[in-house]
VOLO-813676 format. One record per residue (C-alpha): residue in three letters; residue number from 0; z, x, y. Coordinates in pm, whole numbers, plus 50000, padded with zeros to 5 digits. Each point is the difference from the previous one (the first is absolute). Layout:
! residues N
<rec "ALA",NUM,<Z,X,Y>>,
...
END
This chain:
! residues 264
<rec "MET",0,<73928,53451,95464>>,
<rec "LEU",1,<49913,50111,50347>>,
<rec "ASP",2,<49644,50076,50046>>,
<rec "ALA",3,<49817,50212,50253>>,
<rec "ALA",4,<49976,49755,50266>>,
<rec "ASP",5,<50410,49923,49981>>,
<rec "LEU",6,<49955,49666,49829>>,
<rec "VAL",7,<50207,49917,49706>>,
<rec "ARG",8,<49807,49917,49697>>,
<rec "ASP",9,<50136,49798,49702>>,
<rec "VAL",10,<50026,50197,49678>>,
<rec "SER",11,<50157,49744,49788>>,
<rec "GLY",12,<49682,49961,49809>>,
<rec "PHE",13,<50044,50370,49862>>,
<rec "ALA",14,<50367,50004,49949>>,
<rec "HIS",15,<50324,49780,50009>>,
<rec "ASP",16,<50156,50255,50227>>,
<rec "ILE",17,<50023,50363,50093>>,
<rec "ASP",18,<50203,50159,49760>>,
<rec "GLY",19,<50015,50286,49736>>,
<rec "ASP",20,<49758,49836,49765>>,
<rec "LEU",21,<49719,49988,50276>>,
<rec "LEU",22,<50091,50326,50130>>,
<rec "ALA",23,<49968,50155,49650>>,
<rec "ASP",24,<49656,49855,49944>>,
<rec "PRO",25,<49730,50185,50165>>,
<rec "GLU",26,<49728,49787,49907>>,
<rec "ARG",27,<50158,49702,50147>>,
<rec "LEU",28,<50079,50171,50323>>,
<rec "ALA",29,<49617,50121,50011>>,
<rec "ALA",30,<49908,49636,49961>>,
<rec "VAL",31,<50214,49881,50278>>,
<rec "GLU",32,<49877,50258,50236>>,
<rec "ALA",33,<49630,49940,49927>>,
<rec "GLY",34,<50031,49656,50048>>,
<rec "ARG",35,<50222,49966,50292>>,
<rec "GLU",36,<49749,49901,50246>>,
<rec "ALA",37,<49930,49683,49805>>,
<rec "LEU",38,<50353,49897,49951>>,
<rec "PRO",39,<50154,49705,50207>>,
<rec "VAL",40,<50155,50060,50322>>,
<rec "LEU",41,<50384,49915,50042>>,
<rec "SER",42,<50180,49886,50297>>,
<rec "ALA",43,<50361,50107,49888>>,
<rec "ALA",44,<50324,49850,50130>>,
<rec "ARG",45,<50199,50278,49852>>,
<rec "PHE",46,<49962,50338,49828>>,
<rec "GLY",47,<50210,50059,49721>>,
<rec "PRO",48,<50050,50340,49845>>,
<rec "PRO",49,<49684,50180,49936>>,
<rec "ILE",50,<50089,50070,49647>>,
<rec "SER",51,<50166,49750,49775>>,
<rec "ARG",52,<50355,50109,49881>>,
<rec "PRO",53,<50013,50352,49850>>,
<rec "GLY",54,<50142,50076,49686>>,
<rec "LYS",55,<50199,50295,50162>>,
<rec "VAL",56,<50081,50081,50371>>,
<rec "VAL",57,<50094,50363,50030>>,
<rec "GLY",58,<50166,50150,50303>>,
<rec "ILE",59,<50023,50350,50111>>,
<rec "GLY",60,<50312,50123,50217>>,
<rec "LEU",61,<49994,50261,50284>>,
<rec "ASN",62,<49639,50097,49946>>,
<rec "TYR",63,<49922,50068,50376>>,
<rec "ARG",64,<50123,50339,50139>>,
<rec "CYS",65,<50068,49813,50347>>,
<rec "HIS",66,<50221,49773,49816>>,
<rec "ALA",67,<50189,50269,49809>>,
<rec "ALA",68,<50039,50196,50313>>,
<rec "ALA",69,<50130,49687,50205>>,
<rec "ALA",70,<50256,49929,49709>>,
<rec "GLY",71,<50123,50368,50029>>,
<rec "VAL",72,<49880,50075,49634>>,
<rec "GLU",73,<49777,50237,49835>>,
<rec "PRO",74,<49679,49843,49872>>,
<rec "PRO",75,<50041,49903,49611>>,
<rec "THR",76,<49868,50267,49760>>,
<rec "GLU",77,<49862,49723,49777>>,
<rec "PRO",78,<49927,49641,50078>>,
<rec "ILE",79,<50285,49778,50017>>,
<rec "VAL",80,<49911,49675,49792>>,
<rec "PHE",81,<50144,49642,50014>>,
<rec "LEU",82,<49846,49653,49914>>,
<rec "LYS",83,<49993,49667,50164>>,
<rec "PRO",84,<49925,49693,49851>>,
<rec "SER",85,<49676,49817,50034>>,
<rec "SER",86,<50168,49678,50122>>,
<rec "GLY",87,<50021,50185,50333>>,
<rec "ILE",88,<49650,49993,50066>>,
<rec "THR",89,<49876,49770,50304>>,
<rec "GLY",90,<49690,49958,50217>>,
<rec "PRO",91,<49914,50161,50313>>,
<rec "ASP",92,<50119,49721,50215>>,
<rec "ASP",93,<50314,49876,49791>>,
<rec "GLU",94,<50340,50001,50127>>,
<rec "ILE",95,<50267,50278,49921>>,
<rec "VAL",96,<50296,49779,49880>>,
<rec "LEU",97,<50321,50201,50052>>,
<rec "PRO",98,<50250,50001,49709>>,
<rec "PRO",99,<50316,49814,50043>>,
<rec "GLY",100,<50255,50209,50206>>,
<rec "SER",101,<49732,50261,50107>>,
<rec "THR",102,<50117,50233,50255>>,
<rec "GLY",103,<49751,50295,49940>>,
<rec "THR",104,<49688,49881,49903>>,
<rec "ASP",105,<49718,50256,50089>>,
<rec "TRP",106,<49636,50060,50030>>,
<rec "GLU",107,<49782,50280,49820>>,
<rec "VAL",108,<49610,50002,50054>>,
<rec "GLU",109,<49842,50156,49708>>,
<rec "LEU",110,<49672,50065,49838>>,
<rec "GLY",111,<49976,49787,49698>>,
<rec "VAL",112,<49808,50128,49691>>,
<rec "VAL",113,<49846,49760,49757>>,
<rec "VAL",114,<49929,50128,49659>>,
<rec "GLY",115,<49658,49920,49839>>,
<rec "THR",116,<49984,50201,49676>>,
<rec "ARG",117,<50280,50033,49739>>,
<rec "LEU",118,<50180,50350,50054>>,
<rec "ARG",119,<50241,50181,49758>>,
<rec "HIS",120,<50082,50338,49990>>,
<rec "CYS",121,<49740,50123,50244>>,
<rec "SER",122,<50080,50360,50109>>,
<rec "ASP",123,<49687,50040,50208>>,
<rec "PRO",124,<50039,49835,50354>>,
<rec "ALA",125,<49624,49988,50058>>,
<rec "ARG",126,<49956,49787,49710>>,
<rec "ALA",127,<50326,49792,50085>>,
<rec "LEU",128,<49847,49927,50329>>,
<rec "ARG",129,<49664,49859,49854>>,
<rec "ALA",130,<50234,49732,49833>>,
<rec "VAL",131,<50056,49838,50357>>,
<rec "ALA",132,<49849,49665,50024>>,
<rec "GLY",133,<50087,49967,50393>>,
<rec "TYR",134,<50255,50028,50244>>,
<rec "VAL",135,<50203,49742,50207>>,
<rec "ALA",136,<50214,49995,50320>>,
<rec "ALA",137,<50358,49956,49887>>,
<rec "ASN",138,<50367,49971,50137>>,
<rec "ASP",139,<50271,50102,49758>>,
<rec "VAL",140,<50259,49757,50143>>,
<rec "THR",141,<50357,50147,49917>>,
<rec "GLU",142,<50369,49867,50061>>,
<rec "ARG",143,<50150,50323,50063>>,
<rec "ARG",144,<50379,49862,49953>>,
<rec "HIS",145,<49913,49878,49652>>,
<rec "LEU",146,<49807,50341,49952>>,
<rec "THR",147,<50340,50204,50027>>,
<rec "SER",148,<50225,49718,49827>>,
<rec "GLY",149,<49912,50075,49659>>,
<rec "PRO",150,<49905,50271,49751>>,
<rec "THR",151,<49637,49968,50025>>,
<rec "TRP",152,<49752,49889,50293>>,
<rec "ALA",153,<49894,49675,49803>>,
<rec "ARG",154,<50249,49764,50212>>,
<rec "GLY",155,<49844,50103,50315>>,
<rec "LYS",156,<49637,49977,49907>>,
<rec "CYS",157,<49982,49693,49762>>,
<rec "HIS",158,<50011,49698,50229>>,
<rec "ASP",159,<49716,49756,50012>>,
<rec "THR",160,<49750,50056,50293>>,
<rec "PHE",161,<50089,50368,50022>>,
<rec "SER",162,<49642,50147,49924>>,
<rec "PRO",163,<49754,49834,50249>>,
<rec "ILE",164,<49653,50148,49922>>,
<rec "GLY",165,<49632,49952,50142>>,
<rec "PRO",166,<49817,49849,50146>>,
<rec "TRP",167,<49746,50183,49792>>,
<rec "LEU",168,<49961,50217,49673>>,
<rec "VAL",169,<49755,50247,50137>>,
<rec "THR",170,<49812,50158,49688>>,
<rec "ALA",171,<50038,50370,49953>>,
<rec "ASP",172,<49643,50104,50070>>,
<rec "GLU",173,<50100,49869,50377>>,
<rec "ILE",174,<50265,50246,50012>>,
<rec "PRO",175,<49862,50342,49927>>,
<rec "ASP",176,<50334,50181,50083>>,
<rec "PRO",177,<50329,49826,49954>>,
<rec "GLN",178,<50175,50272,50192>>,
<rec "ALA",179,<49821,49968,50320>>,
<rec "LEU",180,<50123,49641,50108>>,
<rec "ASP",181,<50214,49913,50315>>,
<rec "LEU",182,<50284,49721,49963>>,
<rec "GLY",183,<50210,49833,50196>>,
<rec "LEU",184,<50245,49702,50080>>,
<rec "ARG",185,<50124,49793,50296>>,
<rec "VAL",186,<50274,49764,50030>>,
<rec "ASN",187,<49991,49748,50256>>,
<rec "GLY",188,<49723,50208,50148>>,
<rec "THR",189,<50202,50334,50003>>,
<rec "PRO",190,<49879,50267,49811>>,
<rec "ARG",191,<50235,50127,49758>>,
<rec "GLN",192,<49795,50204,49757>>,
<rec "GLN",193,<49699,50238,50046>>,
<rec "GLY",194,<49862,50217,49723>>,
<rec "SER",195,<49723,50141,49780>>,
<rec "THR",196,<49982,50032,49636>>,
<rec "ALA",197,<49931,50378,50055>>,
<rec "GLN",198,<50367,50030,50067>>,
<rec "MET",199,<50074,49897,49638>>,
<rec "VAL",200,<50197,50236,49771>>,
<rec "PHE",201,<49814,49892,49697>>,
<rec "GLY",202,<49645,49873,50040>>,
<rec "VAL",203,<49867,49679,49832>>,
<rec "ALA",204,<49830,50197,49728>>,
<rec "GLU",205,<50321,50218,49919>>,
<rec "LEU",206,<50234,49685,50008>>,
<rec "LEU",207,<49748,49810,49748>>,
<rec "ALA",208,<50000,50302,49772>>,
<rec "HIS",209,<50367,50048,50001>>,
<rec "LEU",210,<50072,49611,49957>>,
<rec "SER",211,<49766,49986,49694>>,
<rec "GLY",212,<50230,50262,49829>>,
<rec "LEU",213,<50293,49743,50071>>,
<rec "MET",214,<49844,49676,49899>>,
<rec "THR",215,<49639,49874,49937>>,
<rec "LEU",216,<49839,49871,50291>>,
<rec "ASP",217,<49814,49668,49925>>,
<rec "PRO",218,<49710,49837,50209>>,
<rec "GLY",219,<50130,49796,50280>>,
<rec "ASP",220,<50322,50207,50041>>,
<rec "LEU",221,<50100,50062,50350>>,
<rec "VAL",222,<50165,50368,50114>>,
<rec "LEU",223,<50160,50006,50341>>,
<rec "THR",224,<49978,50356,50095>>,
<rec "GLY",225,<50275,50030,50273>>,
<rec "THR",226,<50034,49966,50378>>,
<rec "PRO",227,<50005,50215,50291>>,
<rec "ALA",228,<50270,50053,50269>>,
<rec "GLY",229,<50136,49726,50234>>,
<rec "VAL",230,<50205,49760,49742>>,
<rec "ALA",231,<50277,49790,50168>>,
<rec "ALA",232,<50248,50200,49779>>,
<rec "LEU",233,<49953,50322,50187>>,
<rec "HIS",234,<50013,49863,50340>>,
<rec "PRO",235,<50294,50052,50217>>,
<rec "GLU",236,<50264,49731,49992>>,
<rec "PRO",237,<49970,49713,50070>>,
<rec "ARG",238,<49722,50003,49741>>,
<rec "PRO",239,<49732,49736,50040>>,
<rec "TYR",240,<49997,49864,49661>>,
<rec "LEU",241,<49771,49679,49949>>,
<rec "ARG",242,<50145,49661,50127>>,
<rec "PRO",243,<49856,49662,49974>>,
<rec "ARG",244,<49672,49912,50208>>,
<rec "ASP",245,<49922,50402,50014>>,
<rec "VAL",246,<49627,50066,49959>>,
<rec "VAL",247,<49912,50291,49786>>,
<rec "GLU",248,<49644,50137,50033>>,
<rec "VAL",249,<49868,50250,49737>>,
<rec "GLU",250,<49671,50170,50009>>,
<rec "VAL",251,<49842,50288,49781>>,
<rec "GLU",252,<49674,50172,50128>>,
<rec "HIS",253,<49672,49803,49845>>,
<rec "LEU",254,<50243,49772,49817>>,
<rec "GLY",255,<50077,49748,50254>>,
<rec "ARG",256,<50326,49847,50146>>,
<rec "HIS",257,<50233,49745,49893>>,
<rec "ARG",258,<50259,49802,50216>>,
<rec "SER",259,<50323,49879,49850>>,
<rec "THR",260,<50253,49768,50171>>,
<rec "VAL",261,<50372,50063,49889>>,
<rec "ARG",262,<50211,49692,49901>>,
<rec "GLY",263,<50364,49978,49920>>,
END
């Protein structure tokens, strides 16, 4: 836990990990919050993912108007939903490892939403939004050549290290409006994406309500809400897909920045 003085505090006395069990227990969370200034200070050599492995990682495609416009298509009339494996989750400073034969690995800065309360068949977006535990900065890494080489998107989305998140899980009370966050991405210091969650076709509340009608959302589940324009796949040729030793920096307003080096 990060305290008001930006000191990292050890919460292992309250929980084995930051996971769905903890997020679903408001009394334990309140106890951590109340006692945080007395917790031991840590000097961490590495920050891992800010949430333990989610039960589900749910992605949303073409959910920014600027991205749809850049792709030359109309915005979708309902959310485009896909799943990613939780085995792809990595921390904010971990490497992105290119899959064998990669020729089109791409970046996607996204707002990640972490569920804190079980949500099922919720038709009320306002109530669905109250189920959010917090938010993370995310990179929905995608191998474009694999994405289009099969009947589903799974092959392009499922590789290990393809879901870097962090550095922090920022609790929902710290983010009064998830549709008012700037987000951006740089590769080797060059700005590649810049946008705002205000550009989403379907906002966080609407997405969660929709998803809850397709599947039960459990505490600890992660929803990746889409990416703005600027992905490599929509650049003119030669497209600047990721290569070994590239450095990808992702930042979402109020949620922090993470930095991943690409390895072949």
